[in-house]
ROLUM-286409 format. One record per residue (C-alpha): x, y, z. Coordinates in steps of 0.001 Angstrom, whole numbers, plus 524288, in hexadecimal, padded with zeros to 5 digits. Example, Ala and Ser with C-alpha at 12.3 -4.5 7.8 and 13.67 -1.06 7.14 Angstrom:
BEGIN
8300C7EE6C81E78;835667FBDC81BE4;
! end
This chain:
BEGIN
215EC89CBF97470;212F88A5B5980E4;20F298A6A298E7B;2045E89CAA996F9;1F8548A0039929E;1FA408A98698551;1F1C78A16897D53;1FCAB897B59764F;1F3C788A4F9773B;1E69888F9F9752A;1EEF4895C3967CA;1F39A889E296370;1E49D8849596602;1DF8D88E2C95E4B;1E8F488C369522A;1E92187DC1950AD;1DC00879C695713;1E46E870A096161;1DEC48700B96EDA;1EA77872619770C;1E74A87546985DE;1E64E882ED9893A;1E8C98887A99647;1DD3F8908E99BD5;1E525897139A903;1F1F189C4C9AA67;1F86288E3A9AC3E;1FFB3887A39A01B;1F8DD87D7399615;2045087EAA98DAF;2103D8785C99307;215A88714898A5D;217E78737797BDD;20A2D8704A97517;2084E86F9A966AF;1FD6D8701595EBE;1F6F68686695387;1FD6D86B9F94662;1F36A874F493E53;1F44587D1E93127;1F42988A9993004;1F3FE8900C92133;1FB5289DE091E9B;1F9F78A63E912F8;2012D89D6290723;200EA890D090E0F;1F402889E390852;1FB6187E1A910EB;1FBE28852991D0A;207208824D928BD;206D98779793274;2063C87E5594067;209788777894BA7;2094C8823D9584C;2104287E80963DF;20B498841297260;2163A8869697C47;2161388992989F3;21704896DC9905C;22322899FF997DB;219AC89BA69A2AE;213F188D159A46B;20DDD88A689B012;211AB87B629AFB1;21F9F87C959A9BC;22C88886769ADED;2311188EF79A066;23BFC8865F9A01A;2345A87BFA99E58;22AFE880D2994A8;2382A8878C98D6A;2403487A2698C36;2327E8743E987BD;2301F87FA797CA1;2407587E2A97A20;23F5E8717597818;2337D8708296DC4;23A2E87A10967D8;24660872E3964AF;24077867FF9611A;238F186D709576F;244ED875099532B;24C6D869F59517B;240F1862BC94A54;241C286E3C9400C;233BE874139442F;234D88815394331;229E588A8D94A5C;222CC890BE94241;2231189B9C94D88;21E9689F18959E2;2127C8A5AF95DA3;212C98AC2496CA5;208098AE719731F;203F18B9E597DE7;1F8B88BD3498359;1F5508CB67980D1;1EBA48CB2D98DB9;1F7028CB5D99830;1F7988D7BA99B8C;2065C8D8F299C8D;211BF8CF9E99B22;215998C9339A62D;223018C2499A9E9;21F398B8469A4A5;219158B9C6999FB;224B48C1EB9964B;22D0C8B630999CD;225DB8AF2798D79;228A98B9BE9846C;237D98B7EE9882E;236988A9EB9864B;230808AA299797A;239E28B37397442;245DE8AC4897A14;23F9389F9397425;23C5E8A43B9661E;2480D8AFBC96327;246AD8B99A95B66;246E48B33394E5E;23C788ACCE9503A;232488B7B195291;230418B9989457A;2289E8ACEB94692;221008B04F953F8;214C58B52A95507;211A78BC0D9637E;203528B97C96689;1FB5B8C18696DA2;1EFEA8BB2697533;1E39F8BC8797D9D;1DDE28C7899770B;1D1208C68597AFD;1D52E8C99F988A5;1D9D88D5DF98755;1D2C58E2B2982C3;1D9448E69F974D2;1E1938F16F979FF;1E67F8E99E983DE;1EA0F8E0CB97A51;1F0C18E9B69713D;1F7BD8F15497D5F;1FCFC8E2E698269;2010B8DF719736F;20B498EC9F973A8;210178E7BA9801C;213E88DA5A97B66;2189C8E11796E8D;223A28E63097826;233488E21A978C4;2326D8DB3E98435;2265B8D2D398053;2257B8D098972BE;22D4A8DC3196D9B;238EC8D5E496A4C;230B48C8CD96378;2285E8D0FB95B18;235F08D9FD95777;23A588CCCF9518F;22F858C948948FF;2251D8C26295326;216058C7C494F7F;20D6B8C9BD95B0B;1FF3E8C5F9955F1;1F2108C38595F6D;1EC958B6C596117;1DCF38B751962B8;1DA508A7D896718;1D4B98A5B4958E9;1D9CF89A82950F5;1DA398A35D94784;1E3D88ADF094E82;1EB098A1FE951E3;1ED0F89F1F94367;1F13F8AC3893F4B;1FB208ADAB94A07;201E289F5F94416;1FFD18A31593771;209948AF8793905;211B78A6D8940A8;20FD189D2F93345;213388A80192A71;2213D8AD28930CA;22FE28A52692F5F;2317789AA393845;23EBF89D5A94284;24454894A994C37;24172898F695ABD;24DF289F8396205;24D42891E396C34;24E158888396167;258A188E799596E;2614988E1A966B7;25BCE87F6F96BA1;25F5787B1995DD7;26890883A2954FD;270BF888EA96085;26E1687C4D96629;26D86882979750A;2678587CBE981C6;25A66880C49855F;2625288ACE990B6;269CA88F5A9867D;25DA38955597DD9;2587B8A1CD97F00;24C0F8A00398492;25283895D598FC5;25A9F8A20599373;24F998AA4A994D5;247D68A1EC99BB2;253D68A0159A4E0;254BB8AEBD9A59B;246278AEC19AA19;24A158A2DE9B56E;255858AB969BA8A;24C598B7889BBAF;243498AF1D9C381;24C1C8AA969CB39;2523E8B83B9CFAC;244A08BD2F9D116;241FC8B1079DAAE;24D558B2C19E15E;24B8E8C1CB9E432;23DC68BE709E837;244868B3B39F2DC;24CEE8BDC19F648;243278C93E9F8E1;23B798BF0DA00FB;2477D8B9E5A09DB;24A0C8C74DA0CD1;23B528CA79A1054;23ACF8BD94A1838;2477C8C16FA1F6E;243528D007A2260;238948C7A4A27C8;23F788BEEEA2F84;249CA8C986A34CC;23CC88D113A3787;238248C578A3FD1;2435F8C420A46B5;243288D2F5A4C1E;236368D121A52B2;239528C343A56E5;2474E8CB2DA5CD8;23E058D60BA6307;233B28CC0AA67C2;23DFC8C428A6E2D;242FE8D094A75DC;236A28D67DA7924;2332C8C9BAA8049;242B78CA0DA878F;23ED88D80BA89B5;232308D2A2A8F47;2379A8C9FDA97CF;241938D26CA9CFC;2376B8DC1CAA35E;22F628D15DAA7AE;
! end
């Protein structure tokens, strides 16, 4: 998981040897859920290795689909896999370390990530920071500390998530996957809500978070529209006053003639 352009698809390709299409600009390439070919990762004490399939999900800032469409797609996939008793080994959330600050879109992605996963599944979650080659060591260390803050990933870390650095090598990707495989799988909150509690999607925490964001955006839009209306009315009033003055001037001029 993670915002558009954070390196999710590249990570999948590096780890699995697949060739999923990678975006070269801010436009989304992954607008649907994609899966890698299966591959094996060997852990200590497991000579036969573990069969792994990576699931690449679009971010909640997709340029081709709405956040609601993305949520519906992700929820449907997770619900079906849970019903089929295919447990996720864990979640890798990817975040660019090269971003100088966490803007509204990035923060919204993090909030959706927390609502989708829930507290208990954080113990099998890795937060992988990417694009270390685009920052100095001091910049990277400073931003990493910022990301550990409570309003970003602090809660996830407090609940057992681990932050790791990814440097775009296949070895780095496999190290992160191995860290996931060493943990105990835990169903995501949205899976439990949809299947165990039989909720419909609008009744899930993730959907409520999304609807809350929609309401905030709608309120901001309405406030902006009201400001524009008042500004336009002010200009119209000013224009009307000038028009009245001009008419009065014309009438006065005719009388003087």
